[in-house]
C-alpha positions as CSV (number, residue, x, y, z in Angstrom):
1,M,160.2,49.8,-54.0
2,S,157.3,48.9,-51.9
3,V,156.9,51.2,-48.9
4,H,154.0,52.5,-46.9
5,V,153.0,56.0,-47.8
6,P,150.8,57.7,-45.2
7,N,147.5,59.4,-46.3
8,A,147.1,62.7,-44.6
9,A,143.4,62.2,-44.5
10,T,143.6,58.9,-42.6
11,D,147.0,58.5,-41.0
12,S,147.6,60.5,-37.9
13,D,150.8,58.6,-36.8
14,F,153.3,60.4,-38.9
15,P,156.7,59.8,-37.1
16,T,157.6,63.0,-35.3
17,G,160.4,61.8,-33.0
18,T,164.0,61.9,-33.9
19,A,165.2,58.9,-31.8
20,D,165.2,56.8,-34.9
21,T,167.3,57.0,-38.0
22,I,165.6,57.3,-41.4
23,A,166.7,56.5,-44.9
24,A,165.4,56.7,-48.4
25,V,166.4,57.0,-52.1
26,A,166.6,60.7,-52.7
27,T,166.9,60.7,-56.5
28,A,164.1,60.3,-59.0
29,P,162.9,56.8,-60.0
30,G,164.5,55.3,-63.1
31,A,168.0,54.9,-64.5
32,G,170.5,57.7,-64.2
33,A,174.2,58.4,-63.9
34,I,174.1,59.0,-60.2
35,G,171.7,57.9,-57.5
36,V,171.6,59.0,-53.9
37,V,170.6,57.3,-50.7
38,R,170.3,59.6,-47.7
39,L,170.1,59.1,-44.0
40,S,169.2,61.3,-41.0
41,G,169.2,60.5,-37.3
42,P,171.4,59.6,-34.4
43,R,172.7,56.4,-36.0
44,S,173.5,57.9,-39.4
45,R,177.3,57.6,-38.9
46,A,177.2,54.1,-37.4
47,V,175.0,52.8,-40.3
48,L,177.3,54.5,-42.9
49,E,180.3,52.9,-41.3
50,A,178.6,49.5,-41.3
51,V,178.0,49.5,-45.1
52,F,181.0,51.5,-46.3
53,R,184.5,50.0,-47.2
54,P,187.0,52.8,-48.0
55,S,189.2,52.4,-51.1
56,S,192.1,54.3,-49.4
57,S,194.3,52.6,-46.9
58,R,194.8,56.0,-45.3
59,F,191.2,56.4,-44.4
60,T,190.8,56.8,-40.6
61,G,187.2,57.8,-40.4
62,F,184.7,60.2,-41.9
63,V,185.8,63.8,-42.1
64,P,182.6,65.9,-41.9
65,R,181.3,67.2,-45.1
66,T,184.0,65.5,-47.1
67,L,183.4,62.9,-49.9
68,H,185.1,59.6,-49.4
69,H,185.4,56.9,-52.1
70,G,184.8,53.3,-51.4
71,R,182.5,50.3,-51.8
72,I,179.0,49.7,-50.4
73,V,178.5,46.1,-49.0
74,D,175.5,44.2,-47.9
75,S,175.0,42.5,-44.5
76,H,177.2,39.6,-45.7
77,G,180.0,41.8,-46.9
78,A,179.3,41.3,-50.6
79,D,180.0,44.3,-52.8
80,L,176.9,46.2,-54.0
81,D,178.3,49.4,-55.6
82,D,181.3,51.6,-56.0
83,A,180.3,54.9,-54.4
84,L,181.1,58.1,-52.6
85,A,179.9,58.7,-49.1
86,V,179.7,61.8,-46.9
87,F,178.8,62.5,-43.3
88,F,177.1,65.7,-42.0
89,P,177.2,66.1,-38.3
90,G,174.2,67.8,-36.6
91,P,173.1,70.5,-36.0
92,H,174.9,71.9,-39.1
93,S,173.0,69.7,-41.6
94,F,169.8,70.1,-43.6
95,T,167.7,68.3,-41.0
96,G,169.6,69.6,-38.0
97,E,170.6,66.0,-37.1
98,D,173.5,63.7,-37.9
99,S,173.0,62.9,-41.6
100,A,174.8,61.0,-44.4
101,E,174.6,60.4,-48.1
102,I,175.7,57.6,-50.3
103,Q,176.2,58.6,-53.9
104,G,176.4,55.6,-56.2
105,H,175.2,54.5,-59.6
106,G,171.6,55.5,-60.6
107,G,170.0,52.2,-61.4
108,A,166.8,51.3,-59.6
109,A,168.0,47.8,-58.6
110,V,171.4,48.9,-57.2
111,L,169.8,51.8,-55.2
112,Q,167.2,49.4,-53.8
113,A,170.0,47.0,-52.7
114,V,172.0,49.8,-51.1
115,L,168.8,51.0,-49.3
116,E,168.1,47.5,-48.0
117,A,171.7,47.3,-46.7
118,V,171.2,50.5,-44.8
119,L,167.8,49.4,-43.4
120,T,169.4,46.1,-42.3
121,H,171.8,48.1,-40.0
122,G,169.1,49.9,-38.0
123,A,167.6,52.7,-40.2
124,R,164.0,52.7,-41.2
125,Q,162.3,53.7,-44.4
126,A,161.5,57.4,-44.3
127,E,158.0,58.7,-44.9
128,R,157.0,61.3,-47.5
129,G,158.7,64.6,-46.8
130,E,160.2,63.4,-43.5
131,F,163.6,64.8,-44.1
132,T,162.2,68.3,-44.7
133,R,159.7,67.8,-41.9
134,R,162.6,67.1,-39.5
135,A,164.4,70.2,-40.8
136,F,161.3,72.2,-39.9
137,L,160.8,70.6,-36.5
138,N,164.4,71.2,-35.6
139,G,164.2,74.9,-36.5
140,R,166.5,74.7,-39.6
141,I,163.8,76.1,-41.8
142,D,160.3,77.6,-41.4
143,L,157.2,76.1,-42.9
144,S,157.2,78.5,-45.9
145,Q,160.7,77.3,-46.7
146,A,159.7,73.7,-46.3
147,E,156.8,74.2,-48.8
148,A,159.3,75.9,-51.1
149,V,161.3,72.7,-51.3
150,A,158.3,70.9,-52.9
151,E,157.5,73.9,-55.1
152,L,161.1,74.0,-56.4
153,V,160.9,70.3,-57.4
154,A,157.5,70.8,-59.1
155,A,158.3,74.1,-60.8
156,P,157.1,74.0,-64.4
157,G,159.6,76.6,-65.7
158,V,162.6,78.8,-64.9
159,E,160.5,81.6,-63.4
160,G,158.8,79.1,-61.1
161,V,162.2,77.9,-60.0
162,R,163.2,81.5,-59.2
163,L,160.1,82.1,-57.2
164,A,160.5,78.9,-55.2
165,S,164.2,79.7,-54.7
166,A,163.4,83.1,-53.2
167,K,161.0,81.5,-50.7
168,L,163.5,78.7,-49.9
169,H,166.0,81.5,-49.0
170,G,163.5,82.9,-46.5
171,L,162.1,86.0,-48.2
172,L,158.5,85.2,-47.5
173,G,159.1,84.0,-43.9
174,R,161.1,87.2,-43.1
175,R,158.5,89.5,-44.6
176,V,155.6,87.7,-42.8
177,S,157.6,87.8,-39.5
178,E,158.1,91.6,-39.9
179,L,154.4,92.1,-40.3
180,R,153.5,89.8,-37.4
181,E,155.9,91.7,-35.1
182,R,154.2,94.9,-36.0
183,L,150.9,93.4,-34.9
184,E,152.4,92.0,-31.7
185,Y,153.7,95.5,-30.9
186,L,150.2,96.8,-31.2
187,R,148.8,94.0,-29.2
188,R,151.3,94.6,-26.4
189,R,150.3,98.3,-26.3
190,V,146.6,97.3,-26.1
191,C,147.4,94.9,-23.3
192,L,149.1,97.8,-21.4
193,A,146.1,100.0,-22.0
194,V,143.7,97.3,-20.6
195,D,145.9,96.3,-17.6
196,F,146.9,99.8,-16.7
197,P,144.1,102.1,-17.7
198,D,145.5,105.0,-15.7
199,E,148.8,105.1,-17.5
200,E,147.8,107.2,-20.5
201,A,151.3,107.5,-21.7
202,E,151.3,103.8,-22.5
203,C,148.4,104.1,-24.9
204,L,148.9,104.7,-28.6
205,P,146.8,107.5,-30.1
206,P,144.2,106.2,-32.5
207,A,145.9,107.9,-35.4
208,E,149.2,106.2,-34.7
209,F,147.4,102.9,-34.1
210,L,145.7,103.2,-37.5
211,A,149.0,104.1,-39.2
212,V,150.7,100.9,-38.0
213,T,147.6,98.9,-38.9
214,G,147.6,100.5,-42.3
215,E,151.3,99.6,-42.9
216,V,150.5,95.9,-42.1
217,L,147.5,96.0,-44.3
218,D,149.6,97.4,-47.2
219,G,152.1,94.6,-46.6
220,V,149.5,91.9,-46.6
221,R,147.9,93.3,-49.8
222,A,151.3,93.4,-51.5
223,L,151.9,89.7,-50.7
224,L,148.4,88.8,-52.0
225,A,149.2,90.7,-55.2
226,G,152.4,88.7,-55.5
227,Y,150.4,85.5,-55.2
228,R,148.1,86.6,-58.1
229,R,150.9,87.8,-60.3
230,A,153.0,84.7,-59.8
231,R,150.3,82.0,-60.0
232,C,150.7,81.4,-63.7
233,W,154.5,81.0,-63.4
234,R,154.3,78.8,-60.3
235,E,151.4,76.5,-61.3
236,G,151.2,77.0,-65.1
237,A,148.3,78.8,-66.8
238,L,145.2,76.9,-68.0
239,V,144.8,77.6,-71.7
240,V,141.8,76.0,-73.4
241,L,141.1,75.5,-77.1
242,V,137.4,75.7,-78.0
243,G,135.5,75.9,-81.2
244,R,133.3,74.0,-83.6
245,V,134.1,70.6,-85.1
246,N,136.8,70.6,-87.7
247,A,137.8,74.2,-86.9
248,G,141.4,72.9,-86.6
249,K,141.7,72.9,-82.7
250,S,143.6,69.6,-82.7
251,S,145.9,70.7,-85.5
252,L,146.5,74.0,-83.6
253,M,147.3,72.1,-80.4
254,N,149.8,69.9,-82.3
255,A,151.4,73.0,-83.9
256,L,151.8,74.7,-80.5
257,L,153.2,71.6,-78.9
258,G,155.6,70.9,-81.9
259,R,154.5,67.3,-82.1
260,P,151.4,65.2,-83.1
261,R,149.7,64.8,-79.7
262,A,146.0,65.0,-80.9
263,I,144.5,62.8,-83.6
264,V,143.7,64.9,-86.7
265,T,141.3,63.6,-89.4
266,E,138.8,65.1,-91.9
267,R,136.0,63.4,-90.0
268,P,134.1,65.8,-87.8
269,G,134.1,65.2,-84.0
270,T,137.3,63.2,-83.8
271,T,138.0,64.7,-80.4
272,R,135.2,63.6,-78.1
273,D,137.0,64.2,-74.7
274,Y,139.6,66.7,-73.8
275,L,143.3,66.3,-74.1
276,E,145.8,68.1,-71.8
277,E,149.5,68.6,-72.2
278,E,152.1,70.9,-70.5
279,T,154.1,73.2,-72.7
280,A,155.4,76.8,-72.7
281,L,154.0,79.6,-74.7
282,D,156.3,82.6,-75.1
283,G,158.2,81.3,-72.0
284,L,155.0,80.9,-69.9
285,P,154.3,77.4,-68.6
286,V,150.8,76.4,-69.6
287,R,148.4,73.5,-69.4
288,L,147.1,73.4,-73.0
289,V,143.8,71.6,-73.4
290,D,142.1,70.6,-76.6
291,T,138.3,70.1,-76.2
292,A,135.5,68.4,-78.0
293,G,134.2,70.5,-81.0
294,L,131.0,72.5,-80.5
295,R,128.0,71.1,-82.5
296,A,124.5,72.0,-81.5
297,D,122.8,69.2,-83.4
298,S,124.8,66.3,-81.9
299,D,122.7,63.4,-80.5
300,D,125.7,61.4,-79.3
301,P,125.7,61.4,-75.5
302,I,129.5,60.9,-75.4
303,E,130.1,63.9,-77.6
304,R,127.7,66.0,-75.7
305,E,129.4,65.1,-72.4
306,G,132.7,66.1,-74.0
307,M,131.3,69.5,-75.0
308,R,130.0,70.0,-71.4
309,R,133.4,69.3,-70.0
310,G,135.0,71.6,-72.5
311,R,132.7,74.5,-71.3
312,E,133.6,73.7,-67.7
313,L,137.3,74.0,-68.6
314,A,136.7,77.2,-70.4
315,D,135.0,78.7,-67.4
316,A,138.1,77.8,-65.2
317,A,140.7,78.9,-67.8
318,Q,143.0,81.9,-67.6
319,A,142.8,82.1,-71.4
320,V,140.3,80.7,-73.9
321,L,141.5,80.3,-77.5
322,L,138.4,80.4,-79.6
323,V,139.3,78.7,-82.8
324,L,137.4,80.0,-85.8
325,D,137.3,78.0,-89.1
326,G,138.4,80.7,-91.6
327,A,137.6,78.4,-94.6
328,L,134.0,77.9,-93.4
329,A,133.5,81.6,-93.0
330,A,135.0,82.3,-96.4
331,S,132.5,80.1,-98.1
332,A,129.5,81.7,-96.3
333,P,127.5,84.6,-97.7
334,S,128.1,86.5,-94.4
335,P,131.4,85.4,-92.8
336,W,130.5,86.3,-89.2
337,A,126.9,84.9,-89.4
338,V,128.2,81.3,-89.1
339,F,129.8,81.8,-85.7
340,T,126.6,81.9,-83.6
341,E,127.8,79.3,-81.1
342,E,131.2,80.9,-80.8
343,K,129.6,84.3,-80.2
344,A,127.5,82.7,-77.4
345,L,130.7,81.3,-75.8
346,V,132.4,84.6,-75.8
347,E,129.4,86.1,-74.1
348,A,129.3,83.3,-71.5
349,V,133.0,83.3,-70.7
350,G,133.7,87.0,-71.1
351,A,135.6,88.7,-73.9
352,S,138.4,89.6,-71.4
353,R,139.5,86.0,-71.2
354,C,139.0,85.1,-74.8
355,L,141.3,85.3,-77.8
356,A,139.7,84.6,-81.2
357,V,142.0,82.6,-83.5
358,W,141.2,82.8,-87.2
359,N,142.6,79.4,-88.3
360,K,143.3,78.2,-91.9
361,A,144.6,81.7,-92.8
362,D,146.7,80.1,-95.5
363,V,143.5,79.4,-97.5
364,A,141.1,82.0,-96.1
365,P,142.8,85.2,-94.8
366,L,141.2,87.2,-92.0
367,P,138.9,89.9,-93.4
368,P,140.7,93.3,-93.3
369,D,137.9,95.0,-91.4
370,A,138.0,92.4,-88.6
371,A,139.2,94.4,-85.5
372,D,137.8,92.0,-82.9
373,F,135.4,89.2,-82.4
374,Y,132.5,90.5,-80.2
375,G,135.0,92.3,-78.0
376,A,137.7,89.6,-77.9
377,P,140.9,90.3,-79.8
378,I,141.4,88.4,-83.0
379,L,144.5,87.2,-84.9
380,E,145.0,84.9,-87.8
381,V,147.1,81.7,-87.9
382,S,147.6,78.7,-90.0
383,A,148.2,75.5,-87.9
384,R,149.2,73.8,-91.2
385,T,152.0,76.2,-92.2
386,G,152.9,77.6,-88.7
387,R,152.0,81.2,-89.7
388,G,151.1,83.4,-86.8
389,L,152.0,80.8,-84.1
390,D,154.6,83.1,-82.4
391,E,152.2,86.0,-82.3
392,L,149.5,83.6,-80.9
393,A,151.9,82.5,-78.1
394,A,152.8,86.1,-77.2
395,A,149.1,87.1,-77.2
396,T,148.1,84.2,-75.0
397,R,150.8,85.1,-72.5
398,T,149.4,88.7,-72.5
399,L,145.9,87.4,-72.0
400,C,146.9,85.4,-69.0
401,G,148.3,88.6,-67.5
402,A,151.7,87.0,-67.0
403,Q,154.3,89.6,-66.5
404,E,157.8,88.3,-65.6
405,P,158.2,88.4,-61.8
406,A,160.4,91.1,-60.4
407,P,163.8,90.0,-59.0
408,E,163.2,88.4,-55.6
409,E,159.4,88.5,-56.1
410,I,157.6,87.1,-53.0
411,A,155.0,84.6,-54.3
412,P,152.9,82.9,-51.6
413,N,151.2,79.6,-52.5
414,L,147.4,78.9,-52.2
415,R,147.6,77.9,-48.5
416,Q,149.7,80.9,-47.6
417,A,147.4,83.2,-49.6
418,R,144.4,81.9,-47.6
419,A,146.2,82.7,-44.4
420,L,146.9,86.2,-45.7
421,E,143.3,86.7,-46.7
422,N,142.2,85.7,-43.2
423,A,144.6,88.1,-41.7
424,L,143.4,90.8,-44.1
425,A,139.8,90.3,-43.0
426,E,140.7,90.6,-39.3
427,L,142.6,93.8,-40.0
428,R,139.7,95.4,-42.0
429,D,137.4,94.5,-39.1
430,L,139.9,96.0,-36.7
431,E,139.9,99.3,-38.6
432,R,136.1,99.4,-38.3
433,D,136.3,98.6,-34.6
434,I,138.7,101.4,-34.0
435,A,136.4,103.9,-35.9
436,A,133.5,102.7,-33.8
437,A,135.5,103.1,-30.5
438,V,135.2,99.4,-29.6
439,P,136.8,98.6,-26.2
440,P,140.6,97.9,-26.4
441,D,140.3,94.3,-25.2
442,L,138.2,93.5,-28.2
443,C,140.7,95.2,-30.5
444,G,143.4,93.1,-28.9
445,L,141.5,89.9,-29.8
446,R,141.5,91.1,-33.5
447,L,145.2,91.7,-33.4
448,E,145.9,88.3,-31.8
449,S,143.8,86.6,-34.5
450,A,145.4,88.4,-37.4
451,A,148.9,87.6,-36.0
452,A,148.0,84.0,-35.6
453,H,147.0,83.8,-39.3
454,L,150.3,85.2,-40.3
455,A,152.1,82.7,-37.9
456,D,150.4,79.9,-39.8
457,I,152.4,80.8,-42.8
458,T,155.8,80.2,-41.1
459,G,154.4,77.3,-39.0
460,L,154.8,78.9,-35.5
461,N,151.4,77.4,-34.4
462,S,150.5,74.9,-37.1
463,A,148.5,71.9,-36.1
464,D,149.7,68.4,-36.8
465,D,146.9,67.8,-39.4
466,T,148.1,70.9,-41.3
467,L,151.7,69.6,-41.3
468,N,150.6,66.1,-42.3
469,A,148.7,67.5,-45.3
470,I,151.6,69.6,-46.4
471,F,154.3,66.9,-46.1
472,A,152.1,64.1,-47.6
473,D,152.5,65.9,-50.9
474,F,156.3,65.5,-50.8
475,C,158.1,62.6,-52.4
476,I,159.9,60.0,-50.3
477,G,163.5,61.1,-49.9
478,K,162.7,64.8,-49.5
């Protein structure tokens, strides 16, 4: 399908009116049992009637929210597909407008043909995220719920699905609205104090003012804590394998993935760039990265660049798996003396983010007196036999700080967390202003700014460029 997809950085003409009717394939590209073409807009019913031929002689028209069986035809009346069709009258539809769906066979060619038939009868191709954007603009969902649609589709695991689903059902929006209403209450009281200075009864005592501010601060901090707790589950943790050449990093990656993704040979330095794959370790979705082996004496510019990139990834990782070559240590006079580069890496990254993995334990067991590796916990595995892999997965999850989210955990995304941080900064400044007896009108400005940052989360005052950036990340048909 060849369609124009707007770039949020360059296109400022995202369609915002609802006078037109939009259509798109709503199911993922590729072959499948069922494929869906959806429509939204004032001509949805007319377009559906133009392409649909009912199979029942008793059909007298589309009954709202009821599936009807029939054939889909092109502009010449030729059959395209055997399908089910349903009409959703507005405002009780996802977008708040008259909407329709055609549910047919899931082949790319047949879906394209059905879409072209729909477009021929007056609909236009939808832009990225336009269905969800219309739902937001028509007040069916707030902006945090709109973002949850994309998060639900992109969720890397079951916990990510649950977190996105909670937001889709409005948990974040309702909590943010409660906090914003508390700030608006304070702002109204401040306005009364400024406009009617002689009416002392209308003024809140400083202690009560600070108490309400403190409640909102606690609420904002709790939401930010939820963002940090849930980040791994929502986005997947970055887990990086590092270590010297031939330590068995690639073999370990293959063992954790359960398939031969990385090339493994006896030749040192086989991996010269990093390899990244998504998987789950003890239920935690992760981005597992195999990096180029550490070798101080390398004069190969490609290999050295690979090592540099590996260190950058280690700096950004939630967990660094430092793979130690147990066989190499066993053959050395002093087992730990050979790991000078690994020691330096632990010191550079920080032991709190490192897990030392004593590999090749099937031929060289971990010394019994090895409690840790320069402050980093250590455990033994064998990538060849699979020994210790379950323990490694569990330890990696622990290192990432990934606790299972509580039921109905509220997990803001990065954009929402930044808005919360901005609100938090304003509220902290407000507390200092109150302690310094700053005039009420200035306190009112702080309250207004903090409330505006919270309103950004639900989209009460979001600018078009913000909306364009959010919906440009959606797929067409959402």
